[in-house]
C-alpha positions in Angstrom: 82.8 100.9 76.5 83.2 99.9 77.9 82.2 98.2 78.0 85.7 99.9 78.6 82.7 99.6 78.0 83.4 102.5 79.1 83.2 104.8 77.8 86.4 103.6 78.8 85.2 104.4 78.6 83.9 102.0 79.6 82.3 101.1 78.1 81.3 100.4 79.4 84.4 103.2 78.1 84.0 103.5 78.1 84.0 108.0 78.8 87.0 109.7 80.5 86.0 112.0 83.3 88.8 114.4 83.3 87.4 117.7 81.9 89.5 120.1 80.0 88.9 123.3 78.0 90.2 123.9 74.5 90.5 127.4 73.2 92.6 128.0 70.1 93.7 124.3 70.3 95.3 124.3 73.8 94.5 121.7 76.4 94.2 122.8 80.0 94.1 120.9 83.3 90.7 120.1 84.9 89.2 122.9 87.0 89.5 122.3 90.7 86.3 123.0 92.5 84.6 121.8 95.7 81.0 120.9 96.5 78.8 119.4 99.1 79.6 115.8 98.5 83.2 115.9 99.5 85.6 118.5 100.8 88.3 117.1 98.4 88.9 118.7 95.0 86.8 117.3 92.1 89.9 116.4 90.1 91.0 114.0 92.8 87.6 112.3 92.9 87.6 112.0 89.2 90.8 110.1 89.5 89.1 107.6 91.7 86.4 107.2 89.0 89.2 106.7 86.5 90.7 104.0 88.7 87.3 102.3 89.0 87.1 102.2 85.3 90.5 100.6 85.0 89.8 98.0 87.6 86.5 97.2 85.9 88.4 96.6 82.6 90.8 94.3 84.3 87.9 92.4 85.9 86.4 91.9 82.5 89.7 90.5 81.3 89.9 88.2 84.3 86.4 86.9 83.6 87.3 86.1 80.0 90.6 84.4 80.8 89.3 82.6 84.0 87.7 79.6 82.3 91.0 78.8 80.5 92.8 78.9 83.8 90.2 76.7 85.4 90.3 74.2 82.5 94.1 73.8 82.6 95.3 74.5 86.1 92.8 72.3 88.1 92.5 71.9 91.0 93.8 75.5 91.5 90.5 76.9 90.4 89.8 80.7 90.3 86.1 81.3 90.7 85.6 84.1 88.2 82.8 82.9 85.9 82.7 84.3 82.4 79.3 85.9 83.1 80.7 88.0 85.9 82.3 90.3 83.4 79.0 92.0 82.7 78.9 93.3 86.2 81.9 95.4 85.5 80.3 96.7 82.3 77.4 97.8 84.5 79.9 100.0 86.3 81.0 101.4 83.0 77.5 102.5 82.3 77.2 104.3 85.6 80.5 106.1 84.8 79.1 107.0 81.3 76.0 108.5 82.8 78.0 110.6 85.2 80.6 111.8 82.6 78.2 112.5 79.7 76.3 115.0 81.8 79.5 116.5 82.9 80.3 116.9 79.2 76.9 118.4 78.4 77.4 121.2 80.8 80.3 122.3 78.6 78.7 121.7 75.1 77.0 124.4 73.2 75.7 122.3 70.3 75.0 118.8 69.2 78.0 119.1 66.9 80.3 119.7 69.9 78.9 116.6 71.6 79.3 114.5 68.4 82.9 115.6 68.0 83.7 114.7 71.6 82.2 111.3 71.4 83.6 110.5 67.9 87.2 111.5 68.9 86.9 109.5 72.1 85.5 106.3 70.6 86.3 105.8 66.9 90.0 106.2 66.3 91.0 103.7 69.0 88.1 101.4 68.0 89.2 101.5 64.4 92.8 100.9 65.2 92.0 98.0 67.5 89.6 96.4 65.0 92.1 96.7 62.1 95.1 95.5 64.1 93.3 92.6 65.7 91.9 91.5 62.3 95.3 91.6 60.7 97.0 89.7 63.5 94.2 87.1 63.5 94.6 86.6 59.7 98.4 86.7 59.5 99.4 85.0 62.7 96.4 82.6 63.4 95.2 82.0 59.8 91.6 83.2 60.4 89.4 83.8 57.4 88.5 87.4 56.4 84.8 88.4 56.1 84.8 91.8 54.3 81.0 92.5 54.9 81.3 91.8 58.6 84.5 93.9 58.9 82.9 96.9 57.1 79.8 96.7 59.2 81.9 96.6 62.4 83.8 99.6 61.3 80.6 101.6 61.7 80.2 100.5 65.3 76.5 100.1 64.4 76.8 96.5 63.4 74.1 95.3 65.9 71.7 97.8 64.4 72.6 96.7 60.9 72.0 93.0 61.7 75.6 91.9 61.7 77.3 90.0 64.5 80.0 91.7 66.6 83.5 90.9 65.4 84.4 90.7 69.1 81.7 90.0 71.7 82.9 92.9 73.9 81.6 95.3 71.2 78.0 94.7 72.4 78.4 97.3 75.1 79.4 99.9 72.5 76.0 99.4 70.9 74.5 100.3 74.3 76.7 103.3 74.7 75.9 104.5 71.2 72.2 104.3 71.9 72.7 106.3 75.1 74.7 108.9 73.2 72.1 109.3 70.5 69.4 109.8 73.0 71.6 112.3 74.9 72.1 114.1 71.6 68.4 114.8 71.1 68.1 115.8 74.7 70.8 118.3 74.1 69.2 119.5 70.9 66.0 120.4 72.7 67.7 121.9 75.6 66.4 119.3 78.0 69.8 118.4 79.5 69.3 121.1 82.1 66.4 119.0 83.6 68.3 115.9 84.6 65.8 114.9 87.3 62.9 114.9 84.9 64.9 113.1 82.2 65.9 110.4 84.7 62.4 110.0 86.0 60.9 109.7 82.5 63.6 107.2 81.4 63.1 105.0 84.4 59.4 105.0 84.0 59.8 103.9 80.3 62.3 101.3 81.4 59.8 100.0 84.0 57.0 99.8 81.5 59.3 98.0 79.0 60.4 95.5 81.7 56.8 94.8 82.7 55.0 94.8 79.3 57.6 94.2 76.5 60.7 92.5 77.8 60.9 88.8 76.9 63.8 87.0 78.7 63.4 84.0 76.5 64.0 86.1 73.3 67.7 85.5 73.2 68.6 89.0 72.0 67.8 92.6 72.8 64.5 93.9 71.3 64.4 97.0 69.2 63.0 99.2 72.0 65.9 98.2 74.2 68.4 98.7 71.5 67.2 102.2 70.5 66.6 103.6 74.0 69.0 101.5 76.1 66.0 100.6 78.3 67.6 97.4 79.6 70.5 99.4 81.1 68.7 102.6 81.9 69.0 102.2 85.7 72.8 102.3 85.5 73.0 105.3 83.2 70.3 107.0 85.3 72.3 106.4 88.5 75.3 107.9 87.0 73.3 111.0 86.0 72.0 111.4 89.5 75.4 110.9 91.0 76.6 113.8 88.8 73.9 116.1 90.0 74.7 115.1 93.6 78.4 115.8 93.0 77.5 119.3 92.0 75.1 120.4 94.7 74.7 117.5 97.2 72.0 115.0 97.9 68.3 115.8 98.1 65.3 113.6 98.9 64.4 113.6 95.2 67.8 112.4 94.1 67.9 109.6 96.8 64.4 108.6 95.7 65.5 108.4 92.0 68.5 106.1 93.0 66.0 103.9 94.9 63.7 103.9 91.9 66.6 102.9 89.6 67.3 100.0 91.9 63.7 98.9 91.9 63.5 99.1 88.1 66.7 97.0 87.9 65.1 94.4 90.2 62.0 94.3 88.0 64.0 94.1 84.8 66.3 91.4 86.0 66.2 89.6 89.4 67.6 89.7 92.9 71.1 89.1 91.6 70.7 92.1 89.4 69.6 94.2 92.3 72.6 93.1 94.4 74.9 94.0 91.6 73.3 97.4 91.2 73.7 98.0 94.9 77.4 97.1 94.9 78.0 99.3 91.8 76.1 102.2 93.3 77.9 101.9 96.6 81.3 101.8 94.8 80.5 104.9 92.8 79.1 106.7 95.8 82.3 106.0 97.7 84.3 107.3 94.7 82.6 110.6 94.3 82.6 111.0 98.1 86.4 110.7 98.1 86.5 107.4 100.0 88.5 105.4 97.5 91.6 107.6 97.4 93.6 104.6 98.7 93.1 103.0 95.3 94.8 105.9 93.4 98.3 105.0 92.5 100.5 105.4 89.5 99.7 101.8 88.4 95.9 102.1 88.8 95.8 105.4 87.1 97.8 103.9 84.2 95.3 101.0 84.0 92.5 103.6 84.0 94.0 105.5 81.1 94.4 102.4 79.0 91.0 100.8 80.0 89.2 101.5 76.8 91.8 99.9 74.4 92.3 97.1 76.9 88.6 96.4 76.9 88.6 96.4 73.1 91.5 94.1 72.3 92.0 91.7 75.2 89.3 89.1 74.3 89.8 87.7 70.8 93.6 87.9 70.7 93.8 86.6 74.2 91.8 83.5 73.4 93.8 82.9 70.3 97.1 83.4 72.1 96.1 81.1 75.0 95.1 78.4 72.6 98.3 78.8 70.6 100.4 78.5 73.7 98.5 75.5 75.0 99.0 73.7 71.7 102.7 74.1 72.2 102.5 72.7 75.8 103.2 76.0 77.5 101.9 75.7 81.1 98.8 77.7 81.8 100.6 79.1 84.9 103.0 80.7 82.5 100.6 81.3 79.5 97.9 83.2 81.3 100.0 85.9 83.0 102.0 86.2 79.8 98.9 86.8 77.7 97.5 89.3 80.3 100.8 91.3 80.2 100.6 91.2 76.4 97.1 92.6 76.5 98.2 95.4 78.8 101.2 96.2 76.6 99.0 96.2 73.4 96.5 98.4 75.1 99.2 100.8 76.2 100.6 101.1 72.7 97.1 101.8 71.4 96.4 104.4 74.1 99.6 106.3 73.7 100.1 105.7 70.0 96.6 106.2 68.7 94.0 107.2 71.3 95.7 110.3 72.7 97.3 111.6 69.5 94.1 111.2 67.5 92.0 112.7 70.3 94.2 115.7 70.5 94.4 116.2 66.7 90.6 115.9 66.1 89.6 118.1 69.0 92.2 120.7 68.5 91.4 120.9 64.8 87.7 121.3 65.6 88.6 123.8 68.4 90.5 125.9 65.9 87.7 125.7 63.4 85.2 126.6 66.1 87.3 129.5 67.4 87.2 131.0 63.9 83.4 130.6 63.6 81.8 130.3 67.0 82.8 130.0 70.6 85.7 127.8 71.8 85.0 124.1 72.2 84.9 122.8 75.8 85.9 119.3 75.8 86.6 116.1 77.8 89.6 114.0 77.8 
C-alpha cells in the first residue's frame, strides 16, 4: 500500500487485481476475456501483476533489512540501500492506478467503491497495527502512546498531524488521497473519461512541480497530500495501461505515458525518470503477457500476502534483529530467520484476517445491496 503499498496492495497495496462479481453473496472467478494487448486471457496477465506486487513487497523488505546485514556481515555487503525501497512503492502506485479503474468499471455508486476499498485496506491494517503494537509492548518493552495509536487507527494520521506508527504507512496516505480523488471522479461520472482525467492530473502535477514544490521542505505540502501530485505520474501510467489493456495502444495513450515520464523528470531528477522507465517497462511486460515465467505457486503466494507483509515487516523486523544481535546470534542466521518470520506473520494475517474479513464485509454489503439495489460487483 503498498506501499504493499499496494494497494497490496501495494501499496503501494496495495489493490488486488483479480476481479470477481458478488450477487447474493457469492464469489465468482474472474472473467476471462481477450484484447488487443495480448492474446493470453486477462486472468493470466493479472496473475503476473499480482506477482509483481509480491516481488515489490519483498524488495521493500530487503531494502529495510539490508543495512543490518551490511553492518554485521561485512565484508559480504549486499548493495540494497534503504532508499531503494521507494522504487518498489512506485510500482505499487502503478498497480493501484490500473486496478482502481478496473474496479470503477464495475461500481455503480461511490458507496460501492468505498466498501471495496474499506474491506480491502482496513481490517488487515487494523489487525497488523494492533498486533504489532501489542508485541512491541509485551515482548520488547516499548511505551504505549494512546493518542498516536488512535490517530493511526484512522489511517489518516498524516492528515491529522500525527507521525506514522510505522514508516511504511506513508504510502497508505498517498493511496487514500488517490482513492478520495477517484471517489469524486466517480461521483460526477468522470471515470468514463480516463484520458481527460490523466491529462488534467498530469498538467496539475507539472504546475505543482514547477511552481509549488520545494524539495528542501522536508515533508509533503498540502497540495501534494490532498491530490497525490508528487506521485501522479505513476498512478496516471497505471490508468493508461488499464485503458490500453482494454482496447490497445493509441497515439494519445503513448503520448500520455511519455508525458507522465516527463512530469516525473521535472518533479524529481534523472534517477526518478530512470526508475519510472523501469517501472513502466515491467508493467508493460506484465500486461503484455511477457512475465509468465515469473508465475509460480511461490510467487503467487507472495503476491497474495504482499499487503500484510508490507504492513508488518519493518518495525517488528528491526526489533527482532536487534534482539537477536544482543544475544550474539549471527546475522547470517538472524536475517533469514526474521525474513521467514515476517512471511509467516503476513501469511497468518492474510488467511486469518484479510480474506475472511474481506468476504464477510463484501458479502454482507452484497446481500444488503441485492435487497435494495443492484448486486455489488467487487474486486478481490
